[in-house]
N, C-alpha and C positions, 0 to 999 in steps of 0.2 A: 457549031457542033450539033449533030443529029439528036433529036429528042429521045430516040430509043437508046442511044449511047449514054446520054445524061441519066436516063432512068436506071441504067445498070451501075453507073459510077457513084451516084449519091448514096445508095445503101452501103456500098463498100466503104466509102469515106466515113460514114457514121460508125461503122463497125471498127474502123481503125482509130477513131478519135480517142476512145477511152484508153486503149493500150499505149497510144502515143503520149497521152497526158501522164499516165503512170510512169512511163519511161523518163519523161522530162523531170518529174518530181523526184524520182529515184536518183537521177543524175545530180540534181541540185543537192539532195541530202548527202550523197557521196562526196560532193565538193566540200560541204561544211565539215564532214567528219575527217576529210583528208588533211585538214590543217594540223600542224604540230601541236602537241600538248604544251601548256604554258609553263611547265615545271622548270626550275633551275637545278634542283638536286635529284629529284625522283626521275627514274627512267621508266617508260612504258615499252610495249612490245613493237612499236612501229619503228622500222629501220629506214635508212635512206634508200631511195630508189636506185637500182643498179645503174652505174654510169653517171649519176648526178653528184655534183660537188656543192657543198654548202659551206660558206664562210661566215663565221659569227664572231662578234666581239662583245664581251660582257664585262661588267665591273661590279665589285662589291664594296660598298662604303660601310665601314664598321663604326657605329656610334659607341663610344667607350663608357665604361663605368667611371666613377670618381677616381682620380689618380691615374687613369689610363689615357692613352693618346688615340685620337681618331686616325683610322687608316683607310687607304684607298687601294684596292687590289684589282687591277684589270687583267684580263686574259683574252687571248685570241684562239679560236679553234677552227680547224679545217676538217670537215667530215666528208667522207667519200663512200658511196655505195659500191662495194667491191662485187657483190653478188646479191641475189634476192634475199638471202638469209645471213649476210655478212656485211657489217658496216664498220669502218675504221675511222678513228679521229686522232689528230695530232694537236696538242695544246702548247702554248707558250704563255708564261705568266710573269707578273711582276708585282711590286708592292711599294707603296710610299706611305710613310707615317708622319703625322703632323709633328713639327719640331725635330725631325730626324731626317734620314736620307731616303732616296729611292733606290731600289735594288731589283735586279733580275732574280726571280726565285726558282726558275727551272722549267722543265717540260714534262709532258705526259703523252704516252701512246696508248690508246684505248681501242679495244676490239669488242664487238657485240655479235653474238651468234644466236640464231633461232633454230633450235633442234627440230621443231615440227614445221612441216611445210604449210599446212592449211591453218586457217583461223579456228580456234577452239574457244570453249567457254572461259578457260584460263590458259593464257599463252606464256610459257616460260621463255626466258632469254638468258643466256650465259654471258657474263661480262668478265673481261680480263684486261687489266691496265698495269703498265710499268711506268713508274714515276722516277725521274731524276730531279729532285727538288732539294731545297735547303730549308732550314728551320724558320726562315722569314716568310714562308708561304702563308697567305691569308685569303686565298680565293674561296676556301671552304666549299669545294664541290662535294665533299662528304664530311660527315662528323663521325668520328670513331673513337673508341677507347675512353680515357679520362682526359679532362681538359684543365688548363690553367691559363690565367691571364698574365702573360709575361710582360715584364718591364725592361727587358734587355734591348740594347740598341740594335738597329738593323745590321750594322757592320758585323757585330758579334754573331747574330743569328745566321747571317748569310755564309759565315765561315764553316758552319756545321752542315755538311751535305748528307743526304739520305737517298738510298736506292730502295724503293718500296714496291711491293707487288700487291695489287688489290683485286679481289674478285667480288662479284655480286651475283646473287640469284634474283632475277627480275621476274615478277609475276604480274601480269596485266590482263585486264578484261574490258571489253566494250559491252555495256548493257544499255540498249537503246541509244540515247544521246550521251550517256555518261561514260567516262573512262575511269577505271579504278586500278591503281597500281601500287605495288609494294616491293621494296628492295631490301634484302638482307646482305650486309656488307662484311667482308673479312679482309683485313689488311695486315701485312707483315712487313716490318722494317728490316730489310736485309743487311743494313749497316749497323744495327745495334741489337742487343739481346732484350727485346721488349715483349717477346711472345707474340701472340696473335691478338689483334684488336678488332672489336665488333661494333657495328652500327646498323641503323635502320632508316628507311624513309617510307612514308605513306603519302599517296596523292589521290585526289579526286578532282575531276574537271568536266566541263561540258561547254558547248557553244551556246551563245545567248539566243540564237535562232537556228532552226534546223534547215529551213529552205532559203535558198539564195533569191534575192530580188533581181528583176531584170535590169540590164544596163550596168554601167560602172557606178559603184557606190562605195566610197572609202569608209564612211561612217555608219554603214548599215550594221545591224545587230549580228548578222551571220559572220562578220569579219572579226568578232571578238570571242575569245574562249576564256572562261574564268574558272577558278578553282581554288583549292587550298592544299598545301602540303605540310607535313610535319616530319621532322628528322632529328636525329640525335645519336649519342654514343651509348653503347651497352657494355662498357668495360672491356676487359680482355682476359686472356688465360692467366695472367699474373694476379688479377684482381677482378673477378667476375661479379661486379656489383654496379649499382647506379650512383655510387658515391662520386662526387665531383665530375659528373657527366653533363655535357651541354645539350640542351634541347631547344628547338625552335618550332614555332607554328607560323605559317606564312601564307597569306592570300596571294594569289598569282593571277596575272592577266596577260594574254597575248593578243596583239592587234595586227591583223593582216593588212598592211598598208599598200600592197600591190600583189601582182601575180606571183612574184618570187621573193618578196621582202616582207619582213615582219619585225615588230618590236615587242618585247615582253618585259614585265616589271613586277617586282615583289618586295614588299616591306616585311621582313621576318622579325618576329618578336621573340626575344630570349625568355626562357621559362625558368632558368635556374641561376644560381649566384655565380657560376663560372661561364655563363653565356654572355655574349655581348647584348646589351639592352635592345639594340635594333641593328639589323643588317639590311641596308637598302641595296637592291640588286636591279640592274637594268641591262638589257641586251638587245642587239640588233643582228639579224641574220639575213643573208642573201643567198639564194639557191641558183646555181647554174645548171640548167637541165641538159642532159646528154653531153656532159663535159667529156666523158671518156671517148665517145664517138668523134667529137670534134678534135681531140688531141690525136686520135688514131689517123684521122684524115690528114691532119697537118704533117704527120711524119710518114705519110704514104701507106699506112696500114689499112686493114679492113675496117669499115665503119661498124 
């Protein structure tokens, strides 16, 4: 290469070095923030990418109080990004109790909508869910109203079916590396005259590291997001009080084990006499990117 040409190239390369470095650092930071929050009960404002499909299986193990039975409540969910501001999910759930039977407890159809297009200091999300469940349900995706620790058999509980409508106002904000989220819940049992029941959730989380290291690293700090959430019931229109309401505080952690797969875990501690002493939760999720386009190509539609 001619010396004159090298003389012109080197200053230009030096001028590009700093912007290029800032771009790479910003990309790495975006990668860390793009991971899902570790919450099991609290929702934040991040929705599924349009066309992506996420399959998740989670389980709740309930440690009982004296005289109660241990229960295991698994559920599976399928989440799809319908549009940039609309995500829908379908749940199937079951429950097994120690010394009792295992039963199918129902299904749920959930939709989340972001009314605002751009990111704001506080980002609202509107949540609407229809539930076809029975009284044996124990997955405790939300805690509402007043609670009691039942000693009825699963066969008796499964015979009582309920159609319920649940709404949530989700408020969420990203402050530097932190996510802060709160949900106000209103639930109505359409099969019984129970009035409206209320609940809440609060969550805060952050990644252990902001910048991604080079190369593949499964155990690196940026692959872990930790936090804590608190949730419980707020009574209902028939008894707007905190009497006999369940409340939990739960540390949470999510581990990104691959580009599309993650595991999250939470031990929730009961804070009142009608709460389970401990709820152990564990979940595994796998995301299929561009699922919608792949299905469209398979059936000869436009990608």
